[in-house]
C-alpha positions as CSV (number, residue, x, y, z in Angstrom):
1,M,-0.4,0.0,0.2
2,K,1.2,3.9,-0.7
3,A,1.6,6.2,2.5
4,P,-1.4,8.5,2.5
5,L,-0.7,11.6,2.1
6,P,-0.1,13.5,5.4
7,L,-2.6,14.7,7.5
8,I,0.5,16.0,10.0
9,K,4.3,16.5,8.5
10,W,6.3,15.6,11.3
11,S,10.4,15.8,11.8
12,G,11.6,13.1,9.9
13,S,8.9,11.6,7.9
14,K,9.6,8.2,6.1
15,R,6.8,8.7,3.5
16,S,8.9,8.7,0.3
17,Q,10.5,5.1,2.4
18,A,7.5,3.8,3.4
19,R,6.8,0.8,1.2
20,E,10.5,0.2,1.4
21,I,10.8,0.2,4.9
22,V,7.6,-2.1,5.9
23,S,8.8,-4.6,3.6
24,Y,11.2,-6.1,6.0
25,F,8.0,-6.2,8.6
26,P,7.0,-9.8,9.5
27,E,4.0,-10.6,7.6
28,K,1.9,-12.1,10.7
29,I,1.7,-9.0,13.6
30,N,-0.6,-9.8,16.3
31,T,-0.6,-6.2,17.4
32,Y,1.7,-3.4,16.0
33,F,3.2,-0.5,18.5
34,E,4.9,2.7,17.5
35,P,5.8,4.9,19.9
36,F,7.5,7.4,18.3
37,L,4.5,8.2,16.0
38,G,5.2,11.5,14.3
39,G,3.6,11.6,11.1
40,G,2.7,7.8,10.9
41,S,3.6,7.5,6.9
42,I,4.6,4.0,8.6
43,L,1.1,3.1,10.1
44,G,-0.7,4.2,7.2
45,T,0.8,2.1,5.0
46,L,1.3,-1.2,7.1
47,S,-2.2,-0.6,8.0
48,P,-2.2,-3.4,10.6
49,S,-5.5,-4.9,12.0
50,K,-4.5,-3.9,15.4
51,A,-2.0,-1.0,16.4
52,V,-0.8,1.1,19.7
53,C,0.5,4.1,18.8
54,G,2.1,7.3,20.6
55,D,4.1,9.9,21.1
56,I,5.2,12.1,24.2
57,C,3.7,15.1,22.8
58,A,0.2,15.8,23.8
59,S,-0.5,18.1,21.1
60,L,0.1,15.2,18.6
61,I,-1.4,12.9,19.9
62,D,-4.9,15.2,20.8
63,I,-4.7,15.6,16.6
64,W,-4.5,12.2,15.9
65,N,-7.5,11.3,17.8
66,L,-9.8,14.3,16.6
67,A,-8.8,12.9,13.2
68,K,-9.9,9.5,14.6
69,M,-13.0,10.3,15.8
70,K,-14.0,14.0,15.1
71,P,-12.7,14.6,11.2
72,E,-15.4,17.0,10.5
73,F,-14.7,18.7,13.6
74,L,-11.1,19.1,13.0
75,S,-11.6,19.9,8.8
76,K,-13.9,22.7,10.0
77,E,-11.1,23.9,12.5
78,Y,-8.4,24.1,10.1
79,E,-10.8,25.9,7.6
80,K,-11.9,28.4,10.3
81,R,-7.9,29.1,10.9
82,W,-7.4,29.1,7.2
83,S,-9.6,31.9,6.3
84,Q,-8.8,34.1,9.1
85,L,-5.0,33.7,7.7
86,Q,-6.8,34.6,4.1
87,Q,-8.8,37.8,5.9
88,E,-5.4,38.9,7.9
89,G,-2.0,37.7,6.4
90,Y,0.9,36.6,8.2
91,L,-0.2,38.0,11.3
92,Y,-2.7,35.8,11.8
93,Y,0.3,32.9,11.7
94,Y,2.4,34.4,14.6
95,K,-0.7,34.9,16.6
96,T,-1.6,31.2,16.9
97,R,1.8,30.3,17.1
98,E,1.7,32.1,20.5
99,S,-1.5,30.9,21.5
100,F,-0.2,27.2,20.9
101,N,3.4,27.7,22.2
102,K,1.1,28.9,25.5
103,K,-1.7,26.3,25.5
104,Q,-0.7,24.0,23.2
105,N,-3.6,23.3,21.7
106,P,-4.0,20.3,18.9
107,L,-6.1,22.4,16.3
108,D,-3.5,25.7,16.3
109,L,-0.6,23.4,15.8
110,L,-2.0,22.0,12.8
111,F,-3.0,25.1,11.5
112,I,0.5,26.1,11.8
113,S,2.2,22.5,10.5
114,R,0.4,23.5,7.2
115,T,1.2,27.2,6.5
116,C,4.8,27.1,8.5
117,V,8.0,27.3,6.2
118,N,8.1,23.8,4.0
119,G,5.3,22.4,6.8
120,L,8.6,21.6,8.8
121,I,7.8,20.8,12.5
122,R,10.0,22.4,14.4
123,F,10.7,23.1,18.3
124,N,13.6,24.9,20.1
125,K,15.1,23.8,23.4
126,N,12.3,24.9,25.5
127,G,9.9,22.7,23.4
128,D,8.1,25.9,21.6
129,F,6.9,25.7,18.2
130,N,9.7,28.2,16.3
131,N,9.5,27.4,12.5
132,S,8.5,31.1,10.8
133,F,5.4,31.8,7.9
134,H,5.9,30.3,4.7
135,H,5.0,33.9,2.6
136,S,5.2,32.2,-0.8
137,R,2.2,29.5,0.1
138,R,-1.0,30.3,1.7
139,G,-1.3,26.3,2.9
140,I,-2.9,23.6,2.1
141,Q,-6.7,24.5,1.2
142,P,-9.8,23.1,3.3
143,F,-11.3,20.7,0.9
144,K,-8.5,19.3,0.0
145,F,-7.2,19.0,3.2
146,K,-11.0,17.7,4.2
147,K,-10.4,14.5,2.2
148,I,-7.2,13.7,3.7
149,I,-8.4,13.9,7.6
150,H,-11.5,11.9,6.2
151,N,-9.5,9.5,4.5
152,W,-7.1,9.3,7.7
153,S,-10.2,8.8,9.8
154,K,-11.2,5.6,8.2
155,I,-7.7,4.1,8.3
156,I,-6.7,4.6,11.8
157,R,-10.5,3.9,13.4
158,N,-9.6,0.7,15.3
159,Y,-6.0,1.7,16.4
160,E,-4.8,3.2,19.9
161,F,-3.7,6.7,20.2
162,L,-1.7,6.9,24.0
163,T,0.7,10.3,24.9
164,K,2.8,8.0,26.3
165,D,6.7,7.2,26.1
166,Y,8.3,4.3,24.3
167,K,8.4,2.5,27.4
168,E,4.9,2.7,28.7
169,L,3.6,2.2,25.6
170,T,5.2,-0.9,24.6
171,A,5.0,-2.5,28.6
172,R,2.2,-5.3,27.2
173,A,3.7,-6.3,23.8
174,N,4.2,-9.6,23.5
175,K,5.9,-12.2,21.0
176,G,4.0,-12.2,18.2
177,D,3.2,-8.7,18.2
178,F,5.9,-5.7,16.6
179,I,7.5,-2.7,17.4
180,Y,8.8,0.0,14.9
181,M,10.4,2.1,16.4
182,D,12.1,6.2,14.4
183,P,13.5,8.2,17.5
184,P,15.5,11.7,17.4
185,Y,19.0,11.1,16.1
186,F,21.8,9.9,18.9
187,N,22.2,13.8,21.0
188,T,19.9,15.8,19.1
189,R,19.1,19.0,20.7
190,G,16.0,21.5,19.8
191,R,14.2,20.7,16.7
192,Y,12.3,17.7,17.7
193,F,9.8,17.5,20.6
194,G,11.8,16.3,23.7
195,V,14.8,13.9,24.4
196,I,16.1,10.5,24.9
197,D,18.5,9.0,27.4
198,F,19.9,6.6,25.2
199,E,22.0,4.3,27.2
200,K,18.6,4.1,28.7
201,F,16.8,3.2,25.7
202,L,19.9,0.5,24.2
203,N,19.1,-1.0,27.2
204,Y,16.1,-1.2,26.9
205,L,16.5,-2.8,23.1
206,Q,18.1,-5.4,25.0
207,G,15.3,-6.1,26.6
208,L,12.7,-6.3,24.2
209,N,15.2,-9.3,22.6
210,K,15.2,-11.3,26.1
211,R,11.4,-10.8,25.7
212,N,11.3,-12.2,22.1
213,I,9.7,-9.4,20.9
214,K,10.5,-8.1,17.1
215,F,11.5,-5.1,16.4
216,A,12.7,-2.6,13.7
217,L,14.7,0.5,14.5
């Protein structure tokens, strides 16, 4: 299956490599786990029968849950903000970005992710979204984005989305399940949301091997 058009363009997207990556996965997977979900291109390409996905960024997971349960509401909220941008101009983008950094509203995040420079999700070391407005683009038009949101809603309707770290999210994984992980690169600071203690992360991978749980990193 080809990767669906993105709901949200997250840093480190593997959309262009998704089919190749999925080709290495086991043919039979009881439950698919993805603890660094991001834009979900691997999830959308694999389209497993059962999935548990998450991230430590609560507003990102809120977007996924809204797409799953309230796609029409999500579409209308984007259209409302997009229309306001056309009326007020680029200052509305920065007003919305400031609002997101204060309140972490997932509806604001989805809007600024679609109107920032090249759609690049970028956070500073304080966890604030800091990418600029893309002046030569107006953001994806609402009628096009609505189709994308509703398509994802169908794909993910039976999946579980949780705001948890990788260890918590995969604690219930068993033999026969499969975990796909695409964490931030080692020693990364800024740009990505959150950081990882990679010594603990490597110990975690050893623990998966001891439990006979297959994974891809």
